[in-house]
ZADO-1210 file (C-alpha; in nm, 4 decimals, padded with zeros to 6 digits):
<atoms>
<atom x="09.9739" y="23.3161" z="06.5593" code="MET" pos="1"/>
<atom x="09.8329" y="22.9683" z="06.5107" code="ILE" pos="2"/>
<atom x="10.0463" y="22.7093" z="06.3401" code="ASP" pos="3"/>
<atom x="09.7970" y="22.5296" z="06.1159" code="TYR" pos="4"/>
<atom x="10.0564" y="22.2766" z="06.0006" code="ASP" pos="5"/>
<atom x="10.0828" y="22.1386" z="06.3517" code="SER" pos="6"/>
<atom x="09.7026" y="22.1109" z="06.3835" code="LEU" pos="7"/>
<atom x="09.6556" y="21.9094" z="06.0644" code="VAL" pos="8"/>
<atom x="09.8083" y="21.5672" z="06.0901" code="LYS" pos="9"/>
<atom x="09.9902" y="21.4747" z="05.7763" code="LYS" pos="10"/>
<atom x="09.9770" y="21.1092" z="05.6868" code="PRO" pos="11"/>
<atom x="10.3201" y="20.9619" z="05.7184" code="LYS" pos="12"/>
<atom x="10.4229" y="20.7015" z="05.4695" code="ILE" pos="13"/>
<atom x="10.5709" y="20.4055" z="05.6479" code="ASP" pos="14"/>
<atom x="10.8284" y="20.2502" z="05.4178" code="PHE" pos="15"/>
<atom x="10.8236" y="19.9224" z="05.6093" code="LYS" pos="16"/>
<atom x="10.4580" y="19.8711" z="05.5212" code="ILE" pos="17"/>
<atom x="10.5254" y="19.9522" z="05.1573" code="ILE" pos="18"/>
<atom x="10.8200" y="19.7118" z="05.1525" code="LEU" pos="19"/>
<atom x="10.6122" y="19.4320" z="05.3087" code="VAL" pos="20"/>
<atom x="10.3357" y="19.4992" z="05.0550" code="PHE" pos="21"/>
<atom x="10.5786" y="19.4810" z="04.7625" code="ILE" pos="22"/>
<atom x="10.7360" y="19.1597" z="04.8938" code="VAL" pos="23"/>
<atom x="10.3880" y="19.0101" z="04.9403" code="ALA" pos="24"/>
<atom x="10.2948" y="19.1003" z="04.5821" code="LEU" pos="25"/>
<atom x="10.6133" y="18.9396" z="04.4518" code="ILE" pos="26"/>
<atom x="10.5440" y="18.6217" z="04.6496" code="LEU" pos="27"/>
<atom x="10.1868" y="18.6074" z="04.5225" code="VAL" pos="28"/>
<atom x="10.3030" y="18.6537" z="04.1637" code="ALA" pos="29"/>
<atom x="10.5652" y="18.3806" z="04.2076" code="TYR" pos="30"/>
<atom x="10.3113" y="18.1404" z="04.3590" code="THR" pos="31"/>
<atom x="10.0606" y="18.2037" z="04.0810" code="VAL" pos="32"/>
<atom x="10.3341" y="18.1448" z="03.8254" code="ASN" pos="33"/>
<atom x="10.4239" y="17.8150" z="03.9932" code="LEU" pos="34"/>
<atom x="10.0632" y="17.7032" z="03.9860" code="MET" pos="35"/>
<atom x="09.9576" y="17.8182" z="03.6395" code="PHE" pos="36"/>
<atom x="10.2713" y="17.9124" z="03.4427" code="GLY" pos="37"/>
<atom x="10.4697" y="17.7299" z="03.1754" code="ASN" pos="38"/>
<atom x="10.6587" y="17.5284" z="03.4356" code="ARG" pos="39"/>
<atom x="10.3653" y="17.4715" z="03.6651" code="SER" pos="40"/>
<atom x="10.2682" y="17.1666" z="03.8659" code="PHE" pos="41"/>
<atom x="09.9618" y="17.1003" z="03.6497" code="SER" pos="42"/>
<atom x="10.1777" y="17.1158" z="03.3369" code="LYS" pos="43"/>
<atom x="10.4147" y="16.8614" z="03.4940" code="MET" pos="44"/>
<atom x="10.1240" y="16.6265" z="03.5640" code="LEU" pos="45"/>
<atom x="09.9981" y="16.6619" z="03.2062" code="ASP" pos="46"/>
<atom x="10.3421" y="16.5857" z="03.0679" code="LEU" pos="47"/>
<atom x="10.3754" y="16.2859" z="03.2975" code="SER" pos="48"/>
<atom x="10.0488" y="16.1359" z="03.1747" code="SER" pos="49"/>
<atom x="10.1464" y="16.2123" z="02.8152" code="GLN" pos="50"/>
<atom x="10.4769" y="16.0317" z="02.8724" code="LEU" pos="51"/>
<atom x="10.2930" y="15.7212" z="02.9932" code="LYS" pos="52"/>
<atom x="10.0736" y="15.7213" z="02.6815" code="VAL" pos="53"/>
<atom x="10.3741" y="15.7628" z="02.4540" code="LEU" pos="54"/>
<atom x="10.5584" y="15.4800" z="02.6313" code="ASP" pos="55"/>
<atom x="10.2615" y="15.2501" z="02.5672" code="LYS" pos="56"/>
<atom x="10.2564" y="15.3521" z="02.2004" code="GLN" pos="57"/>
<atom x="10.6293" y="15.2818" z="02.1701" code="VAL" pos="58"/>
<atom x="10.5838" y="14.9317" z="02.3152" code="LYS" pos="59"/>
<atom x="10.2954" y="14.8604" z="02.0780" code="LEU" pos="60"/>
<atom x="10.4917" y="14.9826" z="01.7773" code="LEU" pos="61"/>
<atom x="10.7953" y="14.7762" z="01.8765" code="LYS" pos="62"/>
<atom x="10.5786" y="14.4648" z="01.8972" code="ASN" pos="63"/>
<atom x="10.4203" y="14.5453" z="01.5609" code="LYS" pos="64"/>
<atom x="10.7640" y="14.6037" z="01.4111" code="ASN" pos="65"/>
<atom x="10.8870" y="14.2722" z="01.5469" code="GLN" pos="66"/>
<atom x="10.5928" y="14.0886" z="01.3873" code="ILE" pos="67"/>
<atom x="10.6431" y="14.2664" z="01.0545" code="LEU" pos="68"/>
<atom x="11.0166" y="14.1926" z="01.0566" code="GLN" pos="69"/>
<atom x="10.9427" y="13.8263" z="01.1177" code="LYS" pos="70"/>
<atom x="10.7009" y="13.8242" z="00.8231" code="GLU" pos="71"/>
<atom x="10.9531" y="14.0073" z="00.6066" code="TYR" pos="72"/>
<atom x="11.2326" y="13.7607" z="00.6786" code="PHE" pos="73"/>
<atom x="10.9987" y="13.4674" z="00.6205" code="GLU" pos="74"/>
<atom x="10.8986" y="13.6116" z="00.2820" code="LEU" pos="75"/>
<atom x="11.2607" y="13.6887" z="00.2015" code="LYS" pos="76"/>
<atom x="11.3529" y="13.3262" z="00.2810" code="GLU" pos="77"/>
<atom x="11.0747" y="13.1947" z="00.0547" code="LEU" pos="78"/>
<atom x="11.1836" y="13.4265" z="-00.2222" code="GLU" pos="79"/>
<atom x="11.5423" y="13.3029" z="-00.2022" code="GLY" pos="80"/>
<atom x="11.4509" y="12.9390" z="-00.2758" code="ASN" pos="81"/>
</atoms>
């Protein structure tokens, strides 16, 4: 009698290949998250440029405040006489 099971090659699942594939998918997902996620490099660059703009605005407002305080105290001094 012929053993048909021995004639037909059954595909064997190699668990090492599956494990490597899963690890590769995880690494790809992690890399994509680093590049485009909430804590990504591009987000860090955007926040850095936004920080520079806000620092400039703070300096301008401090200077404006200093000028207005000077005017206020001058007016207060005139009012006191």
